[in-house]
C-alpha positions in Angstrom: 72.3 119.0 6.3 70.3 122.3 6.7 67.5 120.8 4.5 67.3 117.7 6.7 66.8 119.8 9.8 64.2 121.8 8.0 62.2 118.6 7.2 62.6 117.5 10.8 61.2 120.7 12.2 58.4 120.6 9.6 57.6 117.1 10.9 57.6 118.3 14.5 55.3 121.2 13.5 52.9 118.7 11.8 53.0 116.4 14.8 52.0 119.2 17.2 48.9 119.8 15.1 47.6 116.4 16.2 45.6 116.4 19.4 47.2 113.3 20.9 50.8 114.6 20.4 49.8 118.1 21.6 48.3 116.5 24.8 51.5 114.6 25.5 53.5 117.7 24.9 51.3 119.6 27.4 51.6 116.8 29.9 55.3 116.9 29.5 55.4 120.6 30.2 53.2 120.0 33.3 55.7 117.4 34.5 58.5 119.9 34.0 56.7 122.5 36.1 56.0 119.9 38.7 59.7 118.9 38.7 60.6 122.6 39.3 58.1 122.8 42.1 59.4 119.8 44.0 63.0 120.6 43.1 64.2 117.4 41.4 67.9 116.5 41.6 70.1 116.0 38.5 69.3 112.2 38.2 65.6 112.8 38.6 65.7 115.5 35.9 67.5 113.0 33.6 64.8 110.5 34.2 62.0 113.0 33.6 63.5 114.3 30.4 64.1 110.8 29.0 60.5 109.8 29.9 59.0 112.9 28.4 61.0 112.6 25.2 60.2 108.8 25.0 56.4 109.3 25.4 56.3 112.2 22.9 58.4 110.3 20.4 56.2 107.2 20.7 53.1 109.3 20.2 54.6 110.9 17.1 55.5 107.4 15.8 52.0 106.2 16.6 50.5 109.1 14.7 52.7 108.4 11.7 51.7 104.7 11.7 48.0 105.6 11.9 48.4 108.0 9.0 50.3 105.4 7.0 47.6 102.8 7.7 44.9 105.2 6.6 46.8 106.1 3.4 47.3 102.4 2.5 43.7 101.4 3.0 40.8 103.8 3.8 38.5 100.8 4.4 38.4 98.9 7.7 41.2 96.3 7.5 41.8 93.9 10.4 45.5 93.8 9.8 46.0 97.6 9.7 43.7 97.8 12.8 46.0 95.4 14.6 49.1 97.5 13.6 47.4 100.6 14.9 46.4 98.9 18.1 50.0 97.7 18.6 51.4 101.2 18.1 48.9 102.6 20.5 49.9 100.0 23.0 53.5 101.1 22.7 52.4 104.7 23.7 50.5 103.3 26.6 53.6 101.3 27.8 55.8 104.3 27.5 53.3 106.5 29.3 52.9 104.0 32.2 56.7 103.8 32.5 56.9 107.6 32.6 54.1 107.7 35.2 55.9 105.2 37.4 59.1 107.3 37.3 57.1 110.4 38.2 55.4 108.7 41.1 58.7 107.4 42.4 60.3 110.8 42.3 57.3 112.5 43.9 57.1 109.9 46.7 60.8 110.2 47.3 60.4 114.0 47.7 57.4 113.7 50.0 59.2 111.2 52.3 62.4 113.2 52.6 
């Protein structure tokens, strides 16, 4: 069990070395700081944490898929390109969902 967690943390460390993952992590931290400033309630915090985790997890998965595609075929391949585009789209969808939750929470705080 200890070895599995060691591999998991190694993967997280590797993921954070990738620019896209690091950017999402920084954006997540900024969202947390913003949440502290506007004093989110418990349910809003749950929403923020789930959204942040979802976006970072999707970005890590996207990075893994891109690396796998590059490993399988270094040349341009339309099929691998489509797979990479789809995984990138998944990150976009997760990010837009997280942004929508953030906007809803901020607007709610500004109105009340």
